[in-house]
C-alpha positions as CSV (number, residue, x, y, z in Angstrom):
1,M,-0.1,0.0,0.1
2,Y,1.2,3.5,-0.7
3,Y,0.5,6.6,1.3
4,L,-0.1,9.9,-0.4
5,V,0.8,12.8,2.0
6,M,1.6,16.5,2.1
7,A,2.6,19.1,4.7
8,G,2.5,22.7,4.3
9,V,2.6,26.2,5.7
10,D,0.3,28.7,4.2
11,Y,-1.0,32.2,4.8
12,K,-4.3,30.9,6.1
13,N,-2.6,28.8,8.8
14,S,0.7,30.5,9.9
15,K,2.5,33.7,10.6
16,L,4.4,35.7,8.0
17,T,7.7,35.0,10.3
18,T,7.2,31.2,9.9
19,R,6.4,31.4,6.0
20,E,9.6,33.5,5.7
21,K,11.6,30.7,7.5
22,V,10.3,27.9,5.5
23,N,10.6,29.6,1.7
24,F,12.3,27.2,-0.7
25,T,14.8,29.0,-2.8
26,S,15.8,27.3,-6.1
27,S,19.0,26.2,-4.5
28,A,17.2,25.1,-1.4
29,I,14.7,23.1,-3.6
30,K,17.5,21.2,-5.1
31,R,19.2,20.4,-1.9
32,A,15.9,19.2,-0.3
33,F,15.4,16.8,-3.2
34,E,18.7,15.6,-2.7
35,R,18.1,14.9,1.0
36,I,14.7,13.4,0.5
37,K,16.1,11.0,-2.0
38,S,19.2,10.1,0.2
39,E,16.9,9.5,3.3
40,G,14.8,7.2,0.9
41,I,11.5,7.6,3.0
42,L,9.5,9.3,0.2
43,K,9.5,7.4,-3.0
44,E,8.1,10.6,-4.9
45,A,8.2,14.1,-4.1
46,V,7.0,17.6,-5.3
47,I,7.9,20.9,-3.5
48,L,5.5,23.9,-4.1
49,S,6.9,27.3,-2.6
50,T,5.3,30.5,-3.3
51,C,5.1,33.9,-1.2
52,N,2.1,32.5,0.5
53,R,2.7,28.8,0.7
54,S,5.5,26.2,1.2
55,E,4.3,22.6,0.6
56,I,5.8,19.2,0.2
57,Y,3.8,16.4,-1.5
58,G,5.1,12.9,-1.1
59,I,4.3,9.1,-1.8
60,L,5.8,6.6,0.6
61,E,5.2,3.0,1.8
62,K,5.0,3.8,5.4
63,E,2.2,5.1,7.5
64,N,4.1,7.9,9.3
65,G,4.5,10.2,6.2
66,E,3.0,13.2,8.1
67,E,5.4,13.2,11.0
68,Y,8.3,12.6,8.4
69,L,7.5,15.8,6.7
70,R,6.9,17.8,9.8
71,S,10.4,16.6,11.1
72,F,12.0,17.5,7.5
73,Y,10.7,21.0,7.9
74,C,12.2,21.2,11.5
75,S,15.5,19.9,10.4
76,F,16.1,21.4,6.9
77,F,15.1,24.8,7.9
78,N,16.4,24.5,11.5
79,I,13.0,25.5,13.2
80,D,11.8,24.6,16.6
81,T,9.4,21.7,16.7
82,E,6.8,23.6,18.5
83,E,6.7,26.3,15.8
84,I,6.3,23.5,13.2
85,K,3.5,21.7,15.2
86,D,1.6,25.2,15.5
87,N,1.9,26.2,11.8
88,V,2.4,23.2,9.6
89,V,-0.9,21.6,8.2
90,C,-0.9,18.0,7.2
91,R,-3.1,16.1,5.0
92,S,-3.4,12.6,3.6
93,G,-5.0,10.4,0.8
94,F,-8.2,12.1,-0.7
95,Q,-7.6,15.3,1.3
96,V,-4.3,15.9,-0.7
97,I,-5.8,15.3,-4.0
98,D,-8.7,17.8,-3.4
99,H,-6.2,20.3,-1.8
100,L,-3.9,20.3,-4.8
101,F,-6.8,20.6,-7.2
102,Q,-8.1,23.7,-5.4
103,V,-4.7,25.2,-4.9
104,T,-4.0,24.9,-8.7
105,N,-7.1,26.7,-9.4
106,G,-6.4,29.5,-7.3
107,F,-9.4,28.5,-4.9
108,K,-7.2,28.5,-1.8
109,S,-5.5,31.8,-2.8
110,M,-5.7,35.3,-1.1
111,V,-7.5,36.6,-4.4
112,L,-10.0,33.8,-5.3
113,G,-9.1,32.4,-8.7
114,E,-6.0,34.3,-9.3
115,D,-3.9,33.2,-12.3
116,Q,-0.2,33.2,-10.9
117,I,-0.6,30.0,-8.8
118,L,-1.2,27.9,-11.8
119,G,2.2,28.7,-13.3
120,Q,3.9,28.5,-10.0
121,V,2.3,24.7,-9.6
122,K,3.6,24.0,-13.1
123,N,7.0,25.3,-12.2
124,A,7.0,23.2,-8.9
125,Y,6.1,19.9,-11.0
126,S,8.8,20.7,-13.7
127,E,11.4,21.2,-11.0
128,A,10.5,17.9,-9.6
129,L,10.9,16.2,-12.8
130,T,14.2,17.9,-13.2
131,N,15.4,16.7,-10.0
132,K,14.1,13.1,-10.8
133,A,12.0,13.4,-7.6
134,S,8.4,12.8,-8.9
135,G,7.1,9.4,-10.1
136,K,4.1,7.8,-11.6
137,I,1.5,8.6,-9.0
138,L,2.5,12.4,-8.3
139,N,3.2,12.7,-12.0
140,R,-0.5,11.8,-12.9
141,L,-1.8,13.8,-9.9
142,F,0.0,17.3,-10.8
143,L,-0.9,16.9,-14.6
144,S,-4.3,16.2,-13.8
145,A,-4.5,19.2,-11.6
146,I,-2.7,21.5,-14.1
147,T,-5.1,20.4,-16.9
148,N,-8.2,20.7,-14.7
149,A,-7.1,24.4,-13.7
150,K,-6.7,25.2,-17.5
151,K,-10.0,24.0,-18.3
152,V,-11.8,25.7,-15.4
153,K,-10.1,29.0,-16.6
154,T,-11.2,28.3,-20.0
155,I,-15.0,27.5,-19.2
156,T,-15.5,29.8,-16.3
157,N,-14.9,33.4,-15.9
158,I,-13.3,33.4,-12.5
159,S,-10.2,35.1,-13.5
160,Q,-11.8,37.7,-15.5
161,T,-13.2,39.8,-12.8
162,S,-11.2,42.1,-10.7
163,I,-11.8,42.3,-6.9
164,S,-8.9,44.7,-5.7
165,V,-9.8,48.2,-5.0
166,S,-6.9,49.5,-6.9
167,S,-7.6,47.3,-10.1
168,I,-11.4,48.1,-10.0
169,G,-10.3,51.9,-9.7
170,I,-8.3,51.6,-12.7
171,K,-11.4,50.2,-14.6
172,L,-13.4,53.1,-13.6
173,I,-10.9,55.4,-15.2
174,H,-11.0,53.2,-18.4
175,K,-14.9,54.0,-18.5
176,H,-14.2,57.6,-18.2
177,F,-11.2,57.7,-20.9
178,G,-11.0,54.6,-22.8
179,K,-7.4,53.9,-23.3
180,L,-5.0,55.3,-20.8
181,K,-2.1,55.3,-23.1
182,G,-0.7,59.1,-23.2
183,K,-2.4,60.1,-20.2
184,K,-0.8,61.9,-17.3
185,V,-1.4,61.0,-13.7
186,L,-0.8,62.5,-10.2
187,V,-0.6,59.9,-7.3
188,V,-0.9,61.3,-3.8
189,G,0.1,59.1,-1.1
190,L,2.3,55.8,-1.6
191,G,0.7,53.2,0.5
192,K,0.1,49.6,-0.8
193,M,-3.2,50.6,-2.9
194,S,-1.3,53.3,-4.5
195,K,1.7,51.3,-5.4
196,I,-0.6,48.5,-6.9
197,A,-2.3,51.3,-9.1
198,I,0.9,52.6,-10.2
199,K,1.9,49.2,-11.4
200,Y,-1.4,49.0,-13.4
201,L,-0.9,52.5,-14.8
202,L,2.7,51.7,-16.0
203,S,1.2,48.6,-17.7
204,E,-1.4,50.7,-19.5
205,G,1.2,52.9,-21.0
206,V,0.5,56.3,-19.3
207,E,2.9,58.9,-20.4
208,K,3.7,60.4,-17.0
209,I,3.2,59.8,-13.3
210,Y,3.8,62.4,-10.7
211,V,4.1,61.0,-7.4
212,T,4.0,62.6,-4.0
213,N,4.1,61.7,-0.2
214,R,5.0,63.6,3.0
215,T,7.8,61.0,3.4
216,K,10.4,61.8,0.8
217,N,12.2,58.5,0.9
218,K,9.1,56.9,-0.6
219,I,9.1,59.4,-3.3
220,M,12.6,58.4,-4.3
221,D,12.0,54.7,-4.0
222,M,9.1,55.0,-6.6
223,E,11.3,57.2,-8.9
224,I,13.8,54.5,-9.7
225,I,11.0,52.1,-10.9
226,A,10.3,53.8,-14.2
227,D,11.7,56.7,-16.2
228,N,8.2,58.3,-16.5
229,I,7.9,58.4,-12.8
230,Q,8.7,61.9,-11.3
231,G,8.6,62.9,-7.6
232,I,7.3,66.1,-6.4
233,D,7.0,67.8,-3.0
234,F,3.7,67.2,-1.1
235,D,3.2,71.0,-0.9
236,N,3.6,71.3,-4.6
237,K,1.2,68.9,-5.5
238,Y,-1.3,71.4,-6.9
239,E,1.1,72.5,-9.7
240,A,0.8,69.1,-11.2
241,V,-3.1,69.4,-11.3
242,K,-2.6,71.8,-14.4
243,D,-0.7,69.0,-16.4
244,V,-2.6,65.8,-15.4
245,D,-5.7,63.9,-16.7
246,I,-6.0,61.6,-13.7
247,I,-5.6,62.0,-9.9
248,I,-5.4,59.1,-7.5
249,S,-5.2,59.9,-3.9
250,C,-4.8,57.5,-0.8
251,T,-3.3,59.0,2.2
252,G,-3.6,58.4,5.8
253,A,-4.6,62.0,6.7
254,P,-7.4,62.6,8.9
255,H,-8.7,65.6,6.8
256,F,-8.7,66.7,3.0
257,V,-5.5,67.0,1.4
258,I,-6.9,68.3,-2.0
259,H,-9.2,71.2,-1.4
260,K,-11.6,72.7,-4.0
261,E,-10.2,76.3,-3.8
262,E,-6.5,75.2,-4.6
263,F,-7.7,72.7,-7.1
264,L,-9.8,75.2,-9.0
265,N,-6.9,77.7,-9.1
266,N,-4.8,75.1,-10.8
267,Y,-7.3,73.2,-13.0
268,S,-7.3,73.8,-16.7
269,G,-10.6,72.6,-17.4
270,N,-9.7,69.4,-19.3
271,S,-11.6,66.2,-18.8
272,M,-10.4,64.6,-15.5
273,C,-11.0,61.5,-13.4
274,I,-10.2,61.5,-9.8
275,L,-10.0,58.5,-7.7
276,D,-10.3,58.9,-3.8
277,L,-9.2,55.8,-2.2
278,A,-8.7,57.2,1.3
279,V,-10.9,56.7,4.5
280,P,-11.2,59.3,5.6
281,R,-11.6,61.1,2.2
282,D,-8.6,62.9,0.7
283,V,-10.4,64.9,-1.7
284,E,-13.1,67.5,-1.1
285,P,-16.5,66.2,-2.2
286,D,-17.4,69.4,-4.0
287,I,-14.6,68.9,-6.6
288,G,-16.8,66.1,-8.0
289,N,-19.4,68.8,-8.9
290,I,-17.0,70.7,-11.1
291,E,-17.7,70.4,-15.0
292,N,-15.7,67.7,-16.6
293,V,-14.5,66.2,-13.4
294,S,-15.4,62.7,-12.5
295,L,-14.9,61.7,-8.8
296,Y,-15.1,58.2,-7.4
297,V,-14.6,57.5,-3.8
298,I,-13.8,54.2,-2.0
299,D,-17.8,53.1,-1.6
300,D,-18.1,53.3,-5.3
301,I,-15.2,51.1,-5.7
302,E,-16.0,48.7,-2.9
303,K,-19.4,48.1,-4.1
304,I,-18.2,47.0,-7.4
305,A,-15.6,44.8,-5.8
306,K,-18.3,43.3,-3.6
307,E,-20.4,42.6,-6.8
308,N,-17.5,41.1,-8.4
309,E,-16.6,38.8,-5.5
310,N,-20.1,37.4,-5.7
311,K,-19.6,36.8,-9.4
312,R,-16.3,34.9,-8.6
313,R,-18.2,32.9,-6.0
314,I,-20.8,31.9,-8.8
315,E,-17.8,31.1,-11.1
316,F,-16.1,29.2,-8.3
317,N,-19.2,27.0,-7.7
318,R,-19.1,26.3,-11.5
319,G,-15.4,25.5,-11.2
320,M,-15.9,23.1,-8.4
321,I,-18.0,20.9,-10.6
322,L,-15.3,20.7,-13.0
323,V,-12.8,20.0,-10.2
324,R,-15.0,17.1,-8.8
325,E,-15.3,15.6,-12.2
326,D,-11.5,15.4,-12.8
327,I,-10.8,14.4,-9.2
328,S,-13.1,11.4,-9.9
329,K,-11.1,10.5,-13.1
330,Y,-7.9,10.6,-11.2
331,L,-9.4,8.3,-8.5
332,E,-10.7,6.1,-11.5
333,W,-7.1,5.9,-13.0
334,I,-5.6,4.8,-9.6
335,V,-8.1,1.7,-9.6
336,N,-7.6,0.9,-13.3
337,E,-3.9,1.0,-12.6
338,N,-4.2,-1.3,-9.5
339,I,-2.5,1.3,-7.3
340,D,-3.4,0.8,-3.8
341,I,-3.2,4.4,-2.0
342,Y,-4.7,4.5,1.6
343,Q,-7.9,6.7,1.9
344,C,-8.3,6.7,-1.9
345,D,-10.6,4.1,-2.3
346,S,-14.3,3.6,-3.3
347,S,-15.5,5.6,-0.3
348,S,-13.7,8.7,-1.5
349,R,-15.5,8.3,-4.6
350,I,-18.8,8.3,-2.7
351,T,-17.5,11.4,-0.5
352,L,-16.7,13.1,-3.8
353,E,-20.0,12.7,-5.2
354,K,-21.6,14.2,-2.1
355,D,-19.2,17.2,-1.7
356,V,-15.7,18.0,-1.8
357,A,-14.3,19.5,1.5
358,L,-13.7,23.2,1.0
């Protein structure tokens, strides 16, 4: 009999400090595979390591596979046993299959249905093949999960609906202007949402991005990202209003940082779109009443985000039907190949028909 097991640390079950400790770099993955093969406990292995998860999948002929993987994490990364006990989640048999299929589809990601994880799973599988660590059972499992994820993304729309505040804000600007290529932008405040927005803007081909923040070091950090990013002093932000088509503001100020009077003194009258992503608001609301100015606030964006999250949930349910179908095919393949895997018998098929653990 074979035992299919996995052990992992992910963003839902562990602290960032622990995830940092168990991150497999490219060289670490190679060393890990060398050690796994030399110890001879796991007959097959695949290591998946991303910013949000570190997981080892394995096939062995002994029942204590989960304990082996826990101890492997402890010794390989030199981590205290108690920390591993509190942060590592272990699965076996059918649970491993279900988990991998959902992970590969982005169903267990921070952003439901995100695309990046599929490429990361493909790379993990490729790395296992390169290091001659994977075998017949895991090869079929990972290929099935990867193929299924491609199918889900083709048949459903789960990856086509933005749910982040920044990405939705950019889509609202698109509605106002159409293409953003050649537009000029002022970004006030350089927190997480602003930085994400800047990445979107750069990908859209905007001509110029003026950035400002009360902390000058943050301005300097942004200027080195691209040649068309220019930092300006916070007190001089209104001067950029004369030149830009778009303003995105997201500071932590407890009061307005863009006031109507100063805005009007510098506004050229051109068509302008303003995103106020701050709570409390950064932009004086009356600015939204100025002709040719469209002002969107966080409530506008979060409403769309919620609607899009609901859309993704509907697509998730559609996707899970496809996941169940392909997990069933993998279990059928195990039976047809006369491979005896613990907790992957006919009872698993019955469980699958009823519901897959989410």
